[in-house]
C-alpha positions as CSV (number, residue, x, y, z in Angstrom):
1,M,15.1,14.4,-5.2
2,K,12.8,12.1,-7.1
3,I,10.3,10.0,-5.1
4,L,8.7,6.9,-6.5
5,V,5.3,5.9,-5.0
6,P,3.8,2.5,-5.8
7,V,0.0,2.4,-5.5
8,K,-2.5,-0.4,-5.7
9,R,-6.2,-0.6,-6.9
10,V,-8.2,-2.5,-4.3
11,I,-11.8,-2.9,-3.1
12,D,-12.9,0.3,-1.4
13,A,-12.3,0.1,2.4
14,N,-15.9,1.0,3.1
15,V,-17.3,-1.9,1.0
16,K,-18.4,-5.2,2.5
17,V,-16.3,-7.9,0.8
18,R,-18.2,-10.8,-0.8
19,V,-16.7,-14.3,-1.3
20,K,-17.5,-16.1,-4.6
21,P,-20.0,-19.0,-4.2
22,D,-17.3,-21.5,-5.2
23,Q,-14.9,-20.0,-2.6
24,S,-12.2,-19.5,-5.3
25,G,-11.7,-15.8,-4.4
26,V,-13.3,-12.5,-3.7
27,D,-16.2,-11.3,-5.9
28,L,-15.1,-8.1,-7.6
29,S,-18.1,-7.7,-9.9
30,N,-19.9,-4.4,-9.5
31,V,-17.8,-3.4,-6.6
32,K,-16.4,0.1,-6.0
33,M,-12.6,0.1,-6.3
34,S,-10.3,2.7,-4.8
35,M,-6.6,3.4,-4.0
36,N,-5.3,1.2,-1.2
37,P,-5.5,3.4,2.0
38,F,-1.8,2.9,2.9
39,C,-0.8,3.8,-0.6
40,E,-2.9,7.0,-0.3
41,I,-1.0,7.8,2.9
42,A,2.3,7.3,1.0
43,V,1.2,9.6,-1.8
44,E,0.2,12.3,0.7
45,E,3.6,12.1,2.5
46,A,5.4,12.4,-0.9
47,V,3.4,15.5,-1.8
48,R,4.1,17.0,1.6
49,L,7.8,16.4,1.2
50,K,7.6,18.1,-2.2
51,E,5.7,21.0,-0.7
52,K,8.6,21.4,1.8
53,G,11.1,21.5,-1.0
54,A,12.6,18.1,-0.1
55,A,11.5,16.6,-3.4
56,A,11.4,17.8,-7.0
57,E,9.3,15.1,-8.7
58,I,6.9,12.4,-7.7
59,V,6.4,9.4,-9.9
60,V,3.5,7.0,-9.2
61,V,3.6,3.4,-10.3
62,S,0.7,0.9,-10.4
63,I,0.6,-2.7,-11.5
64,G,-2.9,-4.0,-12.6
65,P,-5.6,-3.8,-15.2
66,A,-6.4,-0.8,-17.4
67,Q,-8.8,0.5,-14.8
68,A,-5.8,1.1,-12.5
69,Q,-5.3,4.3,-14.5
70,E,-8.1,5.8,-12.4
71,T,-6.0,5.0,-9.2
72,I,-3.0,6.7,-10.8
73,R,-5.2,9.8,-11.7
74,T,-6.3,10.0,-8.1
75,A,-2.6,10.2,-7.0
76,L,-1.9,12.8,-9.8
77,A,-4.8,14.9,-8.5
78,M,-3.3,14.8,-5.0
79,G,-0.1,16.3,-6.3
80,A,2.0,13.6,-8.0
81,D,3.7,14.6,-11.3
82,R,3.3,11.6,-13.6
83,G,2.4,8.0,-13.6
84,V,3.5,4.6,-14.9
85,L,1.0,1.8,-15.3
86,I,2.3,-1.8,-15.8
87,Q,-0.8,-3.2,-17.3
88,T,-1.7,-6.8,-16.5
89,D,-4.9,-8.8,-15.7
90,D,-2.9,-11.4,-13.7
91,D,-3.0,-11.4,-9.9
92,V,0.6,-10.5,-9.4
93,E,2.4,-11.9,-6.3
94,P,4.4,-9.8,-3.9
95,L,7.8,-11.0,-5.2
96,E,6.8,-10.4,-8.8
97,V,5.6,-6.9,-7.8
98,A,9.0,-6.2,-6.1
99,K,10.8,-7.4,-9.2
100,L,8.7,-5.1,-11.5
101,L,9.3,-2.2,-9.2
102,Q,13.0,-3.0,-9.2
103,A,13.0,-2.7,-12.9
104,V,11.1,0.6,-12.9
105,I,13.5,2.0,-10.3
106,G,16.4,1.0,-12.5
107,Q,15.0,3.3,-15.2
108,E,13.7,6.1,-13.0
109,A,16.6,6.2,-10.5
110,P,14.6,7.7,-7.5
111,E,16.3,8.7,-4.3
112,L,13.3,7.5,-2.2
113,V,10.7,4.8,-2.6
114,L,7.8,5.7,-0.4
115,M,5.0,3.1,-0.3
116,G,2.2,1.7,1.9
117,K,3.2,-1.0,4.4
118,Q,0.6,-3.4,3.0
119,A,-2.4,-3.7,0.7
120,I,-5.8,-4.3,2.4
121,D,-6.7,-7.1,0.0
122,G,-3.8,-9.5,0.4
123,D,-2.5,-8.1,3.7
124,N,0.9,-9.6,2.8
125,N,3.1,-6.7,4.1
126,A,6.0,-8.1,2.0
127,V,6.6,-6.0,-1.1
128,G,8.5,-3.2,0.6
129,Q,10.9,-5.5,2.4
130,M,11.4,-7.7,-0.7
131,L,12.1,-4.6,-2.8
132,A,14.7,-3.3,-0.4
133,A,16.4,-6.7,-0.4
134,L,16.4,-6.8,-4.2
135,L,17.8,-3.3,-4.5
136,D,20.2,-3.8,-1.6
137,W,18.9,-0.5,-0.2
138,P,18.3,0.4,3.5
139,Q,14.7,0.2,4.6
140,A,12.5,1.7,7.3
141,T,9.1,0.1,7.7
142,F,5.8,1.2,9.5
143,A,6.8,4.9,9.4
144,S,4.7,7.3,11.5
145,K,7.0,10.2,10.7
146,V,9.5,10.9,7.9
147,E,12.1,13.7,7.7
148,I,14.5,14.2,4.9
149,E,17.8,16.1,5.4
150,A,21.3,16.0,4.0
151,G,20.9,12.8,2.0
152,K,19.4,10.9,4.9
153,A,15.9,9.9,5.9
154,K,15.0,10.0,9.6
155,V,12.1,7.7,10.2
156,T,10.0,7.3,13.4
157,R,8.3,3.9,13.5
158,E,5.9,2.3,15.9
159,V,7.1,-0.9,17.7
160,D,5.5,-2.9,20.5
161,G,7.5,-1.0,23.2
162,G,6.7,2.5,21.8
163,L,8.5,4.5,19.1
164,Q,11.8,3.7,17.4
165,T,13.7,6.3,15.4
166,L,15.9,5.2,12.5
167,E,18.2,7.1,10.2
168,V,18.9,5.6,6.8
169,D,21.1,6.8,3.9
170,L,19.3,7.6,0.7
171,P,18.4,5.9,-1.6
172,A,16.1,3.9,0.6
173,V,12.7,2.2,0.9
174,V,10.2,3.6,3.4
175,T,6.8,2.0,4.1
176,A,4.0,4.1,5.5
177,D,1.9,3.3,8.5
178,L,-1.6,4.4,9.3
179,R,-0.7,7.3,11.6
180,L,1.9,8.9,9.2
181,N,-0.7,11.5,8.0
182,E,-4.2,12.2,7.0
183,P,-4.5,12.2,3.2
184,R,-6.0,15.3,1.5
185,Y,-9.1,15.4,-0.7
186,A,-8.2,16.4,-4.2
187,S,-9.8,19.7,-5.3
188,L,-11.8,19.9,-8.5
189,P,-9.1,22.1,-10.3
190,N,-6.5,19.5,-9.4
191,I,-8.7,16.7,-10.6
192,M,-9.0,18.5,-14.0
193,K,-5.2,19.1,-14.1
194,A,-4.6,15.5,-13.4
195,K,-6.3,14.5,-16.6
196,K,-3.5,16.2,-18.6
197,K,-0.6,14.7,-16.6
198,P,1.2,11.9,-18.5
199,I,0.7,8.2,-17.7
200,D,3.1,5.8,-19.4
201,V,1.5,2.4,-20.0
202,K,3.8,-0.6,-20.1
203,S,3.5,-4.4,-19.9
204,T,5.2,-6.9,-17.6
205,G,7.1,-8.1,-20.7
206,D,8.7,-4.7,-21.1
207,Y,10.5,-5.4,-17.9
208,G,11.3,-9.1,-18.5
209,V,9.5,-10.2,-15.4
210,D,7.6,-13.5,-15.3
211,V,4.2,-13.1,-13.6
212,K,2.9,-16.6,-13.9
213,G,3.0,-17.0,-10.1
214,H,4.1,-19.7,-7.7
215,L,1.3,-19.4,-5.2
216,K,-2.1,-21.1,-5.5
217,V,-5.2,-20.0,-3.6
218,L,-6.9,-23.2,-2.3
219,K,-9.9,-21.6,-0.6
220,V,-11.4,-18.3,0.4
221,S,-14.1,-18.2,3.1
222,E,-15.7,-15.7,5.2
223,P,-14.9,-15.6,8.9
224,P,-17.3,-17.6,11.1
225,K,-20.2,-15.6,12.5
226,R,-20.0,-14.7,16.2
227,S,-22.2,-16.6,18.5
228,A,-24.7,-14.8,20.7
229,G,-23.5,-13.5,24.1
230,V,-24.8,-14.6,27.5
231,K,-26.2,-12.2,30.1
232,V,-25.2,-12.6,33.7
233,E,-26.9,-11.3,36.8
234,T,-23.9,-10.7,39.1
235,A,-20.2,-10.3,39.1
236,A,-19.9,-13.8,40.7
237,D,-21.8,-15.3,37.7
238,L,-19.4,-13.5,35.4
239,V,-16.4,-14.9,37.1
240,G,-17.9,-18.4,37.0
241,K,-18.6,-18.1,33.3
242,L,-15.0,-17.0,32.7
243,K,-13.7,-19.9,34.6
244,E,-15.9,-22.3,32.6
245,A,-14.5,-20.8,29.4
246,G,-10.9,-21.2,30.7
247,V,-10.2,-17.5,30.6
248,L,-9.5,-17.5,34.4
């Protein structure tokens, strides 16, 4: 079985995000970039499935600038076999990402697409669902456990009422949630081996997908700062304050 894992290059999760002075977007200058955490979880799960013998090859795909090769190399060091970079400096929208991935899948013919449920920059949580719709494949989102057996994927997912277990026929699209696994750290020997693994660089034009976009960012602003709290002397004072605030 071949697994395809899309990965995205985003601002490192430990970095404080800065908004541009003109509020046109997020300031990316001199900022550490890393693999999206949910994508990293998806790569880890794909590698674990390969280690169990459920998969024979893992192909990693990224859409972004030339520097996204570093993100792909990270996935290769974790255990993926080869990478595809669709190089573009445009801010590609979710539907365009889904269409590009659809084109890649048409060439690669994987039995499973395993991807993060969302990217921490846009927080759209849309590409997996859009991709499944374009492919007309079954989907299982927010996976906290994945098992592959007899041409089916058994996926446990978190819902408001607890856990839900789905069984989908392969090929399918599965999106990874936070509690699916704990990604490994790549060892130095694997990092060195990753440098020799192939990355095929393509352009959006190679797949015939228009990435001009249909969405326009009007304004990006930081969340308002929290106001100072108020100390109360007694429980009765606390209840009174809560009533004044309309909480009770």
